[in-house]
C-alpha positions as CSV (number, residue, x, y, z in Angstrom):
1,M,4.1,-0.1,60.1
2,P,4.6,3.6,60.5
3,Q,2.0,5.0,62.9
4,L,1.2,8.7,62.6
5,I,-0.6,10.2,65.6
6,F,-2.1,13.7,65.1
7,K,-2.9,16.1,67.9
8,G,-4.3,19.6,67.4
9,I,-5.5,18.8,63.9
10,S,-9.2,17.9,63.1
11,V,-10.4,14.6,61.7
12,D,-11.6,16.5,58.6
13,Q,-8.2,18.1,58.0
14,V,-6.5,14.7,58.3
15,K,-9.0,13.1,55.9
16,K,-8.3,15.8,53.4
17,I,-4.5,15.1,53.2
18,S,-4.6,11.4,54.1
19,S,-4.4,9.8,50.6
20,P,-1.7,11.9,49.0
21,L,0.3,12.0,52.3
22,V,0.3,8.3,52.8
23,Q,1.1,7.6,49.1
24,E,4.2,9.9,49.3
25,L,5.3,8.4,52.5
26,A,4.9,4.8,51.2
27,D,6.9,5.7,48.1
28,L,9.7,7.1,50.3
29,C,9.7,4.1,52.5
30,H,9.3,1.5,49.7
31,C,6.3,-0.1,51.3
32,E,2.6,-0.4,50.7
33,T,0.1,2.3,51.8
34,D,-1.7,-0.2,54.0
35,N,1.3,-0.4,56.2
36,F,0.4,3.1,57.6
37,T,-1.9,3.9,60.5
38,L,-3.2,7.5,61.0
39,E,-4.8,8.2,64.3
40,I,-6.3,11.5,65.5
41,I,-6.2,12.1,69.2
42,H,-9.1,14.2,70.6
43,S,-7.7,16.3,73.4
44,T,-8.7,19.3,75.3
45,F,-5.9,21.9,75.7
46,V,-5.9,24.3,78.6
47,F,-3.8,27.4,79.3
48,N,-4.4,30.0,82.0
49,Q,-7.6,28.4,83.1
50,E,-9.1,28.5,79.6
51,E,-9.6,26.0,76.8
52,V,-7.4,26.8,73.9
53,P,-6.8,25.4,70.5
54,G,-4.2,22.7,70.4
55,F,-0.9,23.1,68.8
56,P,-0.4,20.9,65.7
57,F,1.8,18.0,66.7
58,I,2.4,14.7,64.9
59,E,4.2,11.8,66.5
60,V,5.6,9.2,64.2
61,K,6.2,5.7,65.6
62,W,8.3,3.5,63.4
63,F,11.4,1.4,62.8
64,D,14.6,3.4,62.2
65,R,15.1,4.2,58.5
66,G,18.1,6.5,58.8
67,Q,18.4,10.2,59.2
68,E,18.0,11.1,55.5
69,I,14.7,9.2,55.2
70,Q,13.5,10.6,58.5
71,D,14.2,14.1,57.4
72,Q,12.3,13.6,54.1
73,F,9.4,12.0,56.0
74,A,9.1,15.0,58.3
75,K,9.3,17.4,55.4
76,M,6.5,15.6,53.6
77,I,4.3,15.7,56.7
78,T,5.0,19.4,57.2
79,K,4.2,20.2,53.5
80,H,0.8,18.5,53.8
81,I,0.0,20.2,57.1
82,H,1.0,23.6,55.6
83,S,-1.4,22.9,52.7
84,L,-4.2,23.0,55.2
85,D,-3.3,26.7,56.0
86,I,-1.7,25.6,59.3
87,P,1.5,27.7,59.5
88,E,3.3,25.7,62.2
89,V,3.6,22.0,63.1
90,E,5.9,19.9,65.1
91,V,6.9,16.3,64.2
92,A,8.6,13.9,66.6
93,F,9.8,10.4,66.0
94,T,9.7,7.4,68.4
95,V,11.8,4.6,67.1
96,F,10.9,1.0,67.9
97,L,13.5,-1.6,68.2
98,E,12.7,-4.7,66.0
99,S,13.7,-6.9,68.9
100,A,11.1,-5.2,71.2
101,Y,8.2,-5.2,68.7
102,Y,6.0,-8.2,68.4
103,L,3.4,-9.5,66.1
104,N,1.5,-12.5,67.4
105,G,4.2,-13.2,70.0
106,T,7.1,-13.1,67.5
107,N,9.5,-10.2,67.4
108,F,10.5,-8.5,64.2
109,E,14.3,-9.1,64.6
């Protein structure tokens, strides 16, 4: 169920790290790799009236798994982004409440 949304990182870059990244994250979360969604947002970034490269930013949307797992998850993402010779990346988490998340009209609680 974890959804990773990438900004400021190319499709080719995400493809390069997708398999090992998802496998590590799945092992950490004790779930299957097909539970993960990777999405690359194509955005135009503007600063001072000019188009500029986007800053690498990954948003993770998921159910809370505790601070320790979240910290490890962020470190794994960061390690894979750094392997692309990208020196800085930000990772932010959005936590879904199981009572507010529905599949076919039924919540996850």
